[in-house]
C-alpha positions as MATLAB code, in Angstrom:
seq = 'SFTRTRSYVANVSAAKSVKVIPLASERILKFPWENGDFVKQGDVIAEIRNAVSKKGLEAINAQVRSVDAQLKAAERELKRVQSMYESNIVSAQNLDQARDGVTTLMATKQQLIASQEQTRMGLDYATVIAPIDGVISQKNSEEGDIASSAMPLCVLLDMVKLKVTLNVNEEDTPYLQMGQDVILRFDAFPNEETKAKVTRIMPFVNTSSR';
ca = [
      -0.060    0.420    0.012;
       0.645    3.893   -0.414;
       1.180    6.123    2.357;
       0.666    9.979    1.345;
       2.574   12.327    4.211;
       2.755   15.848    4.324;
       3.894   18.354    7.465;
       2.509   21.501    7.916;
       3.041   24.246   10.414;
      -0.309   24.965   12.678;
      -1.488   27.073   14.884;
      -3.135   25.644   18.383;
      -5.976   27.370   20.435;
      -8.593   26.756   22.887;
     -11.447   24.878   21.199;
     -13.583   27.041   23.040;
     -13.307   30.470   24.327;
     -16.097   32.695   26.366;
     -16.008   36.642   26.593;
     -16.931   37.922   30.172;
     -18.852   41.179   29.163;
     -20.042   43.260   32.309;
     -23.455   44.389   32.080;
     -22.903   47.269   34.784;
     -21.181   49.979   33.375;
     -19.068   51.531   36.707;
     -15.798   51.542   38.349;
     -14.067   48.222   38.741;
     -13.817   47.670   42.355;
     -12.003   44.280   42.226;
     -10.412   42.259   39.331;
      -7.554   40.189   41.016;
      -6.933   37.840   37.974;
      -3.977   38.265   35.470;
      -3.582   36.555   32.237;
      -3.237   32.507   32.664;
      -4.786   32.361   36.073;
      -7.237   29.466   36.110;
     -10.508   30.076   37.401;
     -13.661   27.695   38.015;
     -17.347   28.229   36.838;
     -19.096   30.210   39.548;
     -15.981   31.992   41.081;
     -15.917   35.845   40.919;
     -14.049   37.243   38.469;
     -14.893   41.072   39.255;
     -16.833   43.118   41.290;
     -18.163   46.582   39.817;
     -19.360   49.391   41.852;
     -23.074   49.569   41.562;
     -24.935   53.053   42.665;
     -27.789   51.170   44.021;
     -26.290   50.110   47.665;
     -27.834   46.757   49.733;
     -29.330   49.284   51.872;
     -31.528   50.554   49.093;
     -32.964   47.089   48.313;
     -33.314   46.402   52.161;
     -35.231   49.869   52.459;
     -37.747   48.720   49.480;
     -38.034   45.210   51.055;
     -39.403   47.244   54.200;
     -41.739   49.349   52.290;
     -42.978   46.023   50.309;
     -43.935   44.275   53.986;
     -45.409   47.508   54.960;
     -47.921   47.813   52.112;
     -48.462   44.038   52.665;
     -49.952   44.844   56.101;
     -51.903   47.445   54.933;
     -53.123   45.904   52.012;
     -54.312   42.988   54.329;
     -56.111   45.476   56.570;
     -57.661   47.143   53.644;
     -59.212   43.879   52.398;
     -60.381   43.212   56.016;
     -62.273   46.407   55.708;
     -63.605   45.812   52.642;
     -65.172   42.777   53.691;
     -66.518   44.539   56.731;
     -68.221   47.512   54.444;
     -69.506   45.058   52.048;
     -71.495   42.983   54.888;
     -72.514   46.575   56.156;
     -73.733   47.493   52.675;
     -75.634   44.362   52.081;
     -77.224   44.962   55.506;
     -78.226   48.665   54.306;
     -75.669   50.038   57.083;
     -73.507   51.936   54.923;
     -73.831   53.825   51.571;
     -72.615   52.674   48.120;
     -69.925   55.483   48.736;
     -68.284   53.831   51.417;
     -68.162   50.622   49.437;
     -66.458   52.348   46.853;
     -64.097   53.980   49.020;
     -63.264   50.895   50.586;
     -62.640   49.269   47.268;
     -60.270   52.356   46.071;
     -58.462   52.080   49.163;
     -57.559   48.147   48.431;
     -56.929   48.989   44.433;
     -54.074   51.823   45.307;
     -52.668   49.782   47.633;
     -52.497   46.895   45.112;
     -50.883   49.264   42.830;
     -48.580   50.633   44.968;
     -47.180   47.144   45.854;
     -47.080   46.287   41.802;
     -44.592   49.444   41.824;
     -42.462   48.466   44.777;
     -42.030   44.652   43.265;
     -41.006   46.085   40.003;
     -38.293   48.433   41.658;
     -37.586   45.813   43.712;
     -36.591   43.288   40.946;
     -34.772   46.382   39.325;
     -32.569   46.948   42.132;
     -31.721   43.528   42.899;
     -30.832   43.096   39.190;
     -28.672   45.559   39.470;
     -26.724   44.300   42.480;
     -26.554   41.176   40.692;
     -24.941   42.921   37.631;
     -22.170   44.185   39.963;
     -20.939   40.875   40.598;
     -19.239   39.225   37.692;
     -19.121   35.567   37.234;
     -17.196   32.977   35.865;
     -19.595   31.265   33.029;
     -17.047   28.261   32.672;
     -13.827   26.854   33.958;
     -11.053   28.191   32.053;
      -7.765   30.322   31.467;
      -7.906   33.908   31.971;
      -6.787   35.507   28.514;
      -6.904   38.973   26.736;
      -7.635   40.732   30.433;
      -8.682   44.106   28.892;
      -9.418   46.112   32.213;
      -7.746   46.791   35.777;
      -9.265   47.629   39.071;
     -10.450   51.202   38.905;
     -11.151   51.548   35.281;
     -14.601   51.956   33.890;
     -16.472   48.771   32.970;
     -18.426   48.515   29.728;
     -20.356   46.305   27.697;
     -18.763   47.426   24.738;
     -15.573   45.702   25.815;
     -15.252   42.128   27.820;
     -13.251   42.566   30.997;
     -11.349   39.147   29.549;
     -11.663   36.351   27.562;
     -12.034   32.648   29.321;
     -10.260   29.671   27.566;
     -11.332   26.041   27.879;
      -8.051   24.419   27.422;
      -9.697   20.838   28.390;
      -9.730   20.337   24.516;
      -7.531   22.030   21.626;
      -8.139   23.401   18.113;
      -5.679   22.989   15.682;
      -5.955   25.324   12.300;
      -3.675   25.080    9.247;
      -3.810   25.986    5.734;
      -3.023   22.932    3.457;
      -2.123   23.200   -0.117;
      -4.619   23.087   -2.608;
      -2.880   20.101   -4.347;
      -3.385   17.923   -1.057;
      -7.219   18.975   -0.206;
      -8.580   16.054   -2.339;
      -6.466   13.627    0.035;
      -8.365   15.434    3.216;
     -11.611   13.410    4.747;
     -13.393   14.094    7.900;
     -12.247   11.755   10.620;
      -9.030   11.260    9.212;
      -6.075   10.800   11.980;
      -3.318   13.371   12.360;
      -0.117   13.354   14.185;
       0.643   16.382   15.913;
       4.136   17.353   17.090;
       4.931   20.293   19.309;
       8.134   22.359   19.777;
       8.218   22.210   23.480;
       7.890   18.516   23.496;
       9.973   17.498   20.319;
       9.981   13.730   21.323;
       6.245   13.335   21.702;
       3.644   12.598   19.319;
      -0.338   13.554   19.723;
      -3.068   11.814   17.551;
      -5.964   14.237   16.510;
      -8.519   13.811   13.919;
      -9.540   16.222   10.931;
     -13.110   17.641   12.387;
     -13.749   20.406    9.735;
     -12.938   21.129    6.284;
     -13.665   24.784    5.374;
     -15.002   24.808    1.585;
     -12.649   27.547    0.082;
      -9.338   27.860   -0.979;
      -6.673   30.448    0.617;
      -4.772   31.789   -2.571;
      -1.821   32.426   -0.487;
      -1.428   28.206   -0.069;
      -1.464   27.762   -3.735;
];
């Protein structure tokens, strides 16, 4: 049998990379990681200052509890007035006032809940969490910088699986097949070989490889 062998210089990179993009645009308070550091999924990568403090959220929570108590009292009062109206003790105007009181408190509670969720979301955005296990790369910001959603804080590289890319001469392309075995040699380990497989063949020709 006849075996055709070719050697190429290739580029090695992580098979998966994730841009870590902040959702809060404020000053970075903590960003202790450097390029090359390994982080686990769920680790805090950075903390960003938030204009809304935890005390502000606690204040809104207290308002919600207060309105809840008032609403329960207003609903009890409405039932009492409803019973009295059915017995012709109070007028329809009294019943309408009791209903309006309940409606107003319900609207107030909905507004507070919306504010509560928005405030909680803002606090969550101030803490940047690692979405995957990976190595810190392309760190773009430092503590004291202003974070922006237009620029990733860094890129996380998943180094568990590597990707090798190369340009093949046009004359060799007919011999390429998906799943074909490939042998890799790295300059750092000249006496070792690593087996790999072809997983993608781009359907175009690089004119520089002709």
